[in-house]
Wavefront OBJ file of the C-alpha trace (Angstrom):
o trace
v 80.651 80.711 -55.935
v 83.064 82.606 -53.804
v 85.387 80.931 -51.299
v 87.261 83.545 -49.317
v 86.698 81.920 -45.939
v 89.209 82.367 -43.171
v 90.896 79.213 -41.884
v 93.023 78.651 -38.766
v 94.508 75.128 -38.876
v 96.892 73.327 -36.567
v 97.860 69.772 -35.689
v 97.975 68.636 -32.097
v 101.249 67.048 -31.035
v 101.109 63.273 -30.585
v 97.401 63.175 -31.311
v 96.450 62.136 -34.829
v 94.117 64.831 -36.026
v 94.085 68.300 -37.503
v 91.974 71.041 -35.953
v 90.752 73.993 -37.991
v 88.390 76.905 -37.537
v 86.728 78.189 -40.686
v 84.708 81.414 -40.875
v 82.524 81.455 -43.979
v 82.980 84.573 -46.084
v 80.115 86.997 -46.641
v 80.039 86.284 -50.376
v 79.753 82.517 -50.081
v 76.766 81.013 -51.924
v 74.840 78.182 -50.191
v 76.700 74.855 -50.418
v 76.499 71.524 -48.624
v 78.913 71.629 -45.703
v 80.547 68.293 -46.559
v 81.326 69.502 -50.077
v 82.367 72.975 -48.857
v 84.825 71.645 -46.288
v 86.181 68.964 -48.597
v 87.049 71.635 -51.154
v 88.128 74.237 -48.621
v 90.433 71.984 -46.614
v 91.461 69.587 -49.368
v 90.190 66.581 -47.389
v 88.340 63.513 -48.715
v 84.602 64.004 -48.488
v 84.206 60.675 -46.663
v 86.464 61.908 -43.842
v 84.469 65.136 -43.563
v 81.207 63.175 -43.445
v 82.580 60.920 -40.711
v 83.534 64.012 -38.703
v 80.043 65.449 -39.077
v 78.450 62.155 -38.001
v 80.702 61.985 -34.928
v 79.982 65.553 -33.856
v 83.616 66.457 -34.500
v 82.533 69.216 -36.890
v 80.196 71.902 -35.569
v 78.693 75.160 -36.840
v 78.465 77.901 -34.202
v 78.731 75.154 -31.587
v 75.936 73.016 -33.064
v 76.145 69.598 -34.679
v 74.810 69.589 -38.242
v 74.143 67.021 -40.979
v 76.262 66.716 -44.153
v 73.352 68.269 -46.078
v 73.512 71.507 -44.043
v 74.074 74.529 -46.338
v 76.795 76.858 -45.139
v 75.884 80.512 -44.696
v 77.961 83.690 -44.590
v 79.410 84.218 -41.122
v 79.168 80.571 -40.040
v 81.942 79.702 -37.581
v 82.886 76.087 -38.282
v 85.027 74.028 -35.901
v 86.631 71.078 -37.670
v 88.423 68.049 -36.226
v 89.658 65.845 -39.073
v 91.588 62.663 -38.215
v 94.962 62.341 -39.903
v 94.949 59.957 -42.885
v 97.073 56.807 -42.862
v 100.455 56.949 -44.606
v 99.879 56.718 -48.360
v 102.690 54.190 -48.875
v 101.891 51.992 -45.883
v 102.998 48.380 -46.468
v 101.490 45.471 -44.511
v 104.022 43.491 -42.456
v 103.496 40.359 -40.398
v 104.667 41.555 -36.967
v 103.191 40.077 -33.756
v 100.841 42.368 -31.823
v 99.907 42.327 -28.139
v 96.155 42.978 -28.392
v 94.541 43.722 -25.033
v 90.972 44.214 -26.315
v 89.125 44.069 -29.629
v 85.602 44.615 -30.901
v 83.986 45.604 -34.201
v 85.044 49.240 -33.859
v 88.495 49.370 -32.266
v 91.570 47.641 -30.893
v 93.552 48.278 -27.726
v 97.219 47.441 -28.286
v 100.012 47.168 -25.749
v 102.975 48.587 -27.682
v 106.344 47.036 -26.966
v 109.501 49.000 -26.203
v 111.530 49.666 -29.344
v 108.642 49.712 -31.824
v 108.055 52.927 -33.752
v 104.348 53.753 -33.944
v 104.149 55.513 -37.307
v 106.311 55.396 -40.459
v 108.600 58.367 -40.837
v 112.151 59.379 -41.592
v 114.481 56.346 -41.245
v 111.548 54.208 -40.017
v 109.435 53.316 -43.048
v 108.990 49.657 -42.091
v 108.680 47.628 -38.922
v 106.275 50.088 -37.314
v 103.056 49.489 -35.404
v 101.093 50.905 -38.349
v 102.682 48.341 -40.703
v 101.790 45.544 -38.282
v 98.226 46.796 -37.919
v 97.731 47.024 -41.682
v 98.694 43.353 -42.027
v 96.365 42.467 -39.164
v 93.505 44.389 -40.781
v 94.017 42.631 -44.118
v 94.450 39.177 -42.589
v 91.263 39.510 -40.505
v 89.182 41.174 -43.237
v 88.604 44.408 -41.327
v 86.540 46.771 -43.516
v 87.767 45.399 -46.862
v 84.980 47.265 -48.675
v 86.444 50.574 -47.472
v 90.050 49.502 -48.022
v 90.554 51.122 -44.627
v 94.156 51.476 -43.549
v 94.920 51.911 -39.842
v 95.222 55.596 -39.010
v 96.396 56.190 -35.462
v 94.532 58.724 -33.350
v 97.424 59.121 -30.875
v 101.039 58.034 -30.554
v 103.716 57.189 -28.017
v 107.481 57.286 -28.481
v 109.561 54.378 -29.765
v 111.076 53.561 -26.379
v 107.887 54.149 -24.400
v 105.705 51.105 -23.756
v 101.994 50.842 -23.188
v 98.432 51.279 -24.353
v 97.155 52.706 -27.629
v 93.610 52.746 -29.017
v 93.296 51.971 -32.741
v 90.025 52.707 -34.604
v 88.875 50.240 -37.260
v 86.866 52.642 -39.413
v 86.373 56.338 -40.123
v 83.404 56.836 -37.789
v 85.297 55.408 -34.812
v 88.345 57.468 -35.747
v 86.337 60.689 -35.838
v 84.648 59.961 -32.475
v 87.971 59.250 -30.780
v 89.658 62.283 -32.373
v 86.934 64.512 -30.897
v 87.522 63.046 -27.428
v 91.259 63.636 -27.685
v 90.641 67.221 -28.781
v 88.246 67.855 -25.913
v 90.732 66.327 -23.405
v 88.179 63.797 -22.140
v 90.423 60.768 -22.757
v 91.982 59.466 -19.540
v 95.712 58.822 -19.989
v 97.976 57.969 -17.094
v 101.648 57.107 -17.421
v 104.085 55.659 -14.929
v 107.602 57.081 -15.022
v 110.780 56.661 -12.999
v 112.523 59.982 -12.461
v 115.927 61.174 -11.332
v 115.326 62.512 -7.842
v 111.975 63.022 -6.150
v 109.726 65.858 -7.391
v 108.768 68.437 -4.772
v 105.966 68.900 -3.938
v 104.942 65.259 -4.197
v 101.867 66.189 -6.220
v 101.412 69.046 -8.630
v 100.684 70.362 -12.109
v 103.223 71.367 -14.748
v 102.102 73.910 -17.318
v 104.070 75.574 -20.052
v 104.167 76.028 -23.798
v 106.095 73.319 -25.630
v 108.038 73.997 -28.814
v 111.079 72.638 -30.596
v 114.319 73.442 -28.811
v 116.198 76.100 -30.785
v 119.500 74.309 -30.134
v 118.331 70.762 -30.848
v 115.282 70.303 -33.066
v 114.809 66.706 -31.931
v 113.866 67.874 -28.436
v 110.954 69.833 -27.051
v 111.409 72.658 -24.563
v 109.168 74.714 -22.293
v 108.824 78.378 -23.304
v 106.837 81.175 -21.718
v 105.020 82.463 -24.760
v 105.572 80.229 -27.786
v 104.559 76.749 -28.833
v 101.531 74.726 -27.757
v 99.861 74.898 -24.368
v 100.613 71.727 -22.390
v 99.432 70.493 -18.989
v 100.734 67.477 -17.031
v 99.444 66.480 -13.583
v 101.907 64.366 -11.597
v 101.895 62.414 -8.323
v 104.782 60.641 -6.590
v 103.845 57.001 -5.948
v 107.121 55.791 -4.412
v 110.061 57.740 -3.006
v 113.491 56.084 -3.349
v 115.372 59.202 -2.134
v 117.440 59.642 -5.320
v 114.686 58.413 -7.664
v 110.890 58.165 -7.705
v 108.036 56.294 -9.308
v 105.732 59.038 -10.597
v 102.254 58.874 -12.113
v 101.689 61.471 -14.825
v 98.188 62.291 -16.041
v 98.013 64.029 -19.383
v 95.537 66.831 -19.902
v 96.992 67.619 -23.323
v 98.970 65.359 -25.641
v 102.003 67.129 -27.046
v 105.142 65.615 -28.508
v 107.480 64.441 -25.682
v 105.190 66.176 -23.182
v 106.006 64.144 -20.064
v 109.696 63.884 -20.936
v 110.048 67.640 -21.497
v 107.886 68.671 -18.535
v 109.692 66.450 -16.020
v 113.022 67.726 -17.321
v 111.743 71.288 -16.938
v 111.149 70.817 -13.197
v 114.586 69.234 -12.753
v 113.568 65.570 -12.673
v 114.158 64.021 -16.118
v 113.191 60.423 -16.707
v 115.738 57.755 -15.932
v 117.322 56.472 -19.160
v 116.135 59.435 -21.241
v 119.460 60.403 -22.824
v 117.850 63.096 -24.962
v 116.637 65.067 -21.919
v 119.157 64.045 -19.277
v 121.869 66.020 -21.093
v 120.125 69.339 -20.657
v 119.494 68.914 -16.928
v 122.488 67.309 -15.156
v 121.617 64.305 -13.021
v 124.612 64.831 -10.749
v 122.366 66.741 -8.372
v 120.511 63.473 -7.779
v 123.631 61.354 -7.204
v 122.938 58.862 -4.458
v 123.181 55.168 -3.605
v 121.303 54.151 -6.757
v 123.355 56.312 -9.137
v 125.077 53.477 -11.053
v 121.909 51.397 -11.218
v 119.866 54.267 -12.647
v 122.584 55.288 -15.077
v 122.580 51.838 -16.684
v 118.852 51.760 -17.540
v 118.806 51.608 -21.381
v 115.689 53.625 -22.295
v 113.380 56.290 -20.932
v 111.527 54.708 -18.026
v 108.016 55.589 -19.223
v 104.927 53.405 -19.638
v 101.417 54.312 -20.866
v 99.610 52.463 -18.094
v 95.972 53.618 -18.206
v 93.591 54.506 -21.025
v 89.922 55.429 -20.622
v 87.379 56.781 -23.131
v 83.778 56.649 -24.354
v 83.192 53.870 -26.857
v 82.323 55.416 -30.254
v 79.336 53.114 -30.874
v 77.945 51.972 -27.506
v 78.769 55.224 -25.652
v 79.890 53.116 -22.675
v 82.996 54.164 -20.767
v 85.900 51.771 -21.318
v 88.897 51.668 -18.989
v 92.116 49.702 -19.473
v 95.207 49.279 -17.304
v 98.414 47.565 -18.409
v 101.090 46.557 -15.877
v 104.521 48.061 -16.402
v 106.930 45.941 -18.465
v 109.542 43.635 -17.025
v 112.508 46.025 -17.311
v 110.773 48.731 -15.262
v 109.539 46.132 -12.761
v 113.106 44.934 -12.263
v 114.398 48.465 -11.816
v 111.736 49.240 -9.210
v 112.507 46.003 -7.380
v 116.213 46.873 -7.293
v 115.479 50.404 -6.047
v 113.300 49.029 -3.264
v 115.764 46.374 -2.066
v 119.142 48.076 -2.344
l 1 2 3 4 5 6 7 8 9 10 11 12 13 14 15 16 17 18 19 20 21 22 23 24 25 26 27 28 29 30 31 32 33 34 35 36 37 38 39 40 41 42 43 44 45 46 47 48 49 50 51 52 53 54 55 56 57 58 59 60 61 62 63 64 65 66 67 68 69 70 71 72 73 74 75 76 77 78 79 80 81 82 83 84 85 86 87 88 89 90 91 92 93 94 95 96 97 98 99 100 101 102 103 104 105 106 107 108 109 110 111 112 113 114 115 116 117 118 119 120 121 122 123 124 125 126 127 128 129 130 131 132 133 134 135 136 137 138 139 140 141 142 143 144 145 146 147 148 149 150 151 152 153 154 155 156 157 158 159 160 161 162 163 164 165 166 167 168 169 170 171 172 173 174 175 176 177 178 179 180 181 182 183 184 185 186 187 188 189 190 191 192 193 194 195 196 197 198 199 200 201 202 203 204 205 206 207 208 209 210 211 212 213 214 215 216 217 218 219 220 221 222 223 224 225 226 227 228 229 230 231 232 233 234 235 236 237 238 239 240 241 242 243 244 245 246 247 248 249 250 251 252 253 254 255 256 257 258 259 260 261 262 263 264 265 266 267 268 269 270 271 272 273 274 275 276 277 278 279 280 281 282 283 284 285 286 287 288 289 290 291 292 293 294 295 296 297 298 299 300 301 302 303 304 305 306 307 308 309 310 311 312 313 314 315 316 317 318 319 320 321 322 323 324 325 326 327 328 329 330 331
């Protein structure tokens, strides 16, 4: 059997999946697509099968069964959810669960909690807390399923996250994130008031050449990113802004608002690159003292992976942002 297929993979920012396009080589002998992709991409066959069941893997735009035999020239689109961390350790950390059913959880993530284990943050993360919750409540023990997050928000951003409980739900949600059908709205407090009061920010996002921790907008490199924004309240030297994500790239809102000259209040990583002195006004000292980026994942809407009903959740902004808004409105 020959396997000279062409593959074009990439991962998608803060969204927990890998997208690939595979073109089957002309010399490829017939082979079940689940086995072919498992070998070709080095992914567990169960994850490939879940993707096929969810319609997250298509051949020439058509959904197929795991038993489908690949043919030379097939153009395969593959969305494979990221696996959970291999060394994930369960930890008993309280969770703010907004909604739960047999297929998923909606969690309101607190400020200061890292979502996923990584460099310098191997414990104390949301994933560690979820793994303990899954074990304690007997969620899919036969699969030994570890929580694998389908999207992420930054440590110092609060708000809503959807957490699948099994591979089928994960694959369904990953497809919706890829197709940009998930509704995600954030509330942010910015330095100054964006003009016009409603608009769309587009631009490719890539790592800043001078500081690899940051993202920066470039004309022709990086990943395409789109943020729709709307000013909700004008405080003259600051604003409450709703941001609706069309794509989900790393630091997308933070980098995009900085790019148009209105970085988020408290966002020390992005404030440095775009001086806030141009927005100095009566609230200058108050804004300067806010201890984290003023960003909250307020709204989340999607199609339920089993019932196919549309679910919509809204979480009020946390106390620290409420207090800041109150002070801006009364001073």
